C-alpha positions in Angstrom: 0.0 0.0 0.0 1.3 3.4 -0.9 1.9 6.2 1.6 -1.2 8.4 2.3 -0.2 11.2 -0.1 -3.7 11.8 -1.4 -5.4 11.8 2.0 -2.7 14.0 3.4 -3.1 16.5 0.7 -6.8 16.7 1.5 -6.0 17.0 5.2 -3.5 19.8 4.6 -5.9 21.6 2.3 -8.5 21.4 5.2 -6.0 22.9 7.6 -5.0 25.7 5.2 -8.6 26.2 4.1 -7.4 25.6 0.5 -10.4 24.0 -1.2 -9.9 21.0 -3.5 -11.7 20.4 -6.8 -12.3 16.9 -8.2 -13.6 15.9 -11.6 -15.9 12.9 -11.6 -15.8 10.7 -14.7 -18.2 7.9 -15.4 -16.5 5.3 -17.6 -19.8 4.7 -19.4 -19.9 8.3 -20.5 -16.1 8.7 -21.2 -16.2 9.0 -25.0 -14.5 12.1 -26.4 -12.5 13.0 -23.3 -13.9 16.6 -23.4 -14.6 16.5 -19.6 -11.0 15.4 -19.0 -9.6 18.2 -21.2 -11.7 20.7 -19.4 -10.7 19.4 -16.0 -7.0 19.5 -16.8 -7.4 23.1 -18.1 -9.3 24.0 -14.9 -6.5 22.7 -12.7 -8.5 20.1 -10.9 -6.8 18.5 -7.9 -8.2 15.0 -8.3 -10.0 12.8 -10.8 -12.6 10.4 -9.5 -13.5 7.5 -11.7 -16.5 5.2 -11.2 -20.3 5.0 -11.2 -23.3 3.3 -9.7 -23.7 1.0 -12.7 -21.2 0.4 -15.5 -22.8 -1.3 -18.5 -20.9 0.1 -21.5 -17.7 1.7 -20.7 -14.4 0.0 -19.8 -13.0 1.0 -16.4 -9.6 -0.3 -17.4 -9.5 1.7 -20.7 -10.8 4.8 -19.0 -8.1 4.6 -16.3 -5.4 3.9 -18.9 -6.4 6.9 -21.1 -6.5 9.3 -18.1 -3.1 8.1 -16.8 -1.7 8.6 -20.3 -2.8 12.2 -20.5 -2.2 13.6 -17.0 -0.4 13.0 -13.7 -3.4 14.3 -11.7 -4.1 11.8 -8.9 -6.7 9.3 -10.1 -9.0 8.0 -7.4 -11.5 5.2 -7.9 -15.0 6.0 -6.8 -16.5 2.4 -6.9 -20.1 1.6 -7.2 -19.5 -2.1 -7.1 -16.7 -4.6 -6.2 -15.7 -5.1 -9.8 -14.7 -1.4 -10.1 -11.1 -1.9 -9.1 -8.1 -1.1 -11.2 -4.6 -1.4 -9.8 -3.3 1.3 -12.1 -5.2 4.0 -10.3 -3.5 6.0 -7.5 -6.1 5.5 -4.8 -9.6 4.3 -3.9 -12.4 5.7 -1.8 -13.3 2.7 0.3 -16.9 3.7 0.6 -19.2 2.6 3.4 -22.7 3.8 2.8 -23.4 5.0 6.3 -26.6 6.8 5.4 -28.3 3.6 4.4 -29.3 0.3 6.2 -28.2 -2.1 3.5 -25.5 -4.4 5.0 -24.0 -5.1 1.7 -23.0 -1.5 1.3 -21.9 -1.1 4.9 -19.5 -4.1 5.0 -20.6 -6.9 2.7 -19.0 -5.7 -0.5 -15.9 -4.6 1.4 -15.3 -8.2 2.6 -15.3 -9.3 -1.1 -13.1 -6.6 -2.3 -10.6 -6.6 0.6 -8.4 -9.4 -0.7 -8.3 -7.9 -4.1 -7.3 -4.5 -2.8 -4.6 -6.1 -0.5 -2.7 -7.2 -3.7 -2.6 -3.6 -5.1 -0.6 -0.6 -4.2 -3.6 1.6 -4.2 -3.9 4.2 -1.4 -7.1 3.1 0.4 -9.1 5.8 2.0 -11.9 4.7 4.3 -14.8 7.0 3.5 -18.2 7.4 5.0 -20.6 7.9 2.1 -23.8 9.8 2.8 -26.6 10.0 0.1 -28.7 13.1 0.5 -32.1 13.6 -1.3 -31.4 15.9 -4.2 -35.0 16.2 -5.5 -35.2 13.2 -7.7 -34.4 9.5 -7.8 -30.8 8.7 -8.7 -28.9 5.7 -9.8 -27.0 5.7 -6.6 -30.1 5.3 -4.4 -31.7 2.8 -6.7 -28.6 0.6 -7.1 -27.8 0.7 -3.4 -31.3 0.0 -2.4 -31.3 2.7 0.2 -33.3 5.8 1.1 -31.3 9.1 1.0 -31.2 11.4 4.0 -34.1 13.9 3.6 -32.8 17.2 2.2 -33.9 19.3 5.3 -32.9 16.8 8.0 -29.5 18.2 8.9 -29.7 16.6 12.4 -29.8 13.1 10.8 -26.8 14.0 8.6 -24.9 15.4 11.6 -25.5 12.2 13.7 -24.6 10.0 10.8 -21.4 11.8 10.1 -20.4 11.8 13.8 -21.0 8.0 13.9 -18.8 7.6 10.9 -16.0 9.5 12.5 -16.3 7.5 15.7 -16.1 4.3 13.7 -12.7 5.5 12.4 -13.5 6.6 8.9 -11.2 9.2 7.4 -13.5 11.2 5.1 -17.2 12.1 4.9 -18.6 12.2 1.4 -22.0 13.9 1.1 -23.6 13.4 -2.3 -27.0 14.0 -3.9 -25.8 12.0 -6.9 -25.2 12.7 -10.6 -28.1 14.4 -12.3 -29.6 15.6 -9.0 -31.8 18.6 -9.1 -30.4 20.1 -5.9 -27.0 20.0 -4.3 -26.5 19.4 -0.6 -27.8 22.4 1.3 -25.2 24.9 2.7 -26.9 24.5 6.1 -26.4 20.8 6.2 -22.8 21.1 5.2 -22.3 23.8 7.9 -23.9 21.7 10.6 -21.9 18.6 9.8 -18.7 20.5 9.7 -19.4 22.0 13.2 -19.7 18.6 14.7 -16.8 16.6 13.1 -13.1 17.1 12.5 -12.9 15.0 9.3 -12.5 16.5 5.8 -15.8 16.7 3.9 -16.4 16.1 0.2 -19.6 17.3 -1.4 -21.0 16.4 -4.8 -24.1 16.3 -6.9 -26.1 19.1 -8.4 -23.2 21.6 -8.4 -23.6 23.5 -11.7 -22.3 27.0 -11.1 -19.4 28.8 -9.5 -21.8 30.3 -7.0 -23.0 26.8 -5.9 -19.3 25.8 -5.4 -18.5 29.0 -3.5 -21.4 28.7 -1.2 -20.7 25.1 -0.3 -17.0 25.7 0.3 -17.9 28.7 2.4 -20.2 26.5 4.4 -17.4 24.1 5.1 -16.8 21.7 2.2 -13.1 20.8 1.8 -13.5 19.2 -1.6 -16.2 19.3 -4.2 -16.7 17.5 -7.4 -18.2 18.4 -10.8 -18.8 16.3 -13.9 -20.2 19.1 -16.1 -18.3 20.6 -19.0 -18.0 23.8 -17.1 -15.7 23.2 -14.2 -16.2 25.5 -11.2 -12.9 26.8 -10.0 -13.5 30.5 -9.3 -12.6 31.9 -5.9 -10.3 29.0 -4.9 
């Protein structure tokens, strides 16, 4: 296993209040590479690769292409146990702590653990929290879980605190790709007040203003998979 260079860069960014930007790429939608080119031009800090369901794209080919064109750290964002590629730099070892499906809390991790043990991927234990973004998403459907209600910041806070107490290293709050709304600034603010972990926020972020407001509320890293990459102010 590699040294925790990716995680440490997120932690250092949190300490310095230097916000990180990640580009999320779904291998199924990775055709022309336009998003990758825009992300490189925007100076993204990380590239997340993965999706709730991969039916067309090739994860291996996607990772290979990205690694050929950039040295930006590539982090797997797996939606299933088969979304592992040893040529990536790291992996968010996601535990879906907002849901009650045991497969996504520990079951799939048991299956993938021996595979990950053989790689040099930097493994980052991450508490993944699905938040209701105003519509049904692939993430909620495929995980067979109910997202945390949009206005229930108290549930989000208690869930994040439990994740921290369990020893997870990151909290990832997500409304999912294609969500109508992003996680509310109030929810991000309340979660940050109650935990010491870095917080990643994603889903429904379409403008620089969205990104700015979420980072001001406390997000340490945010992701975008649109063609226009929000990087202003940071």
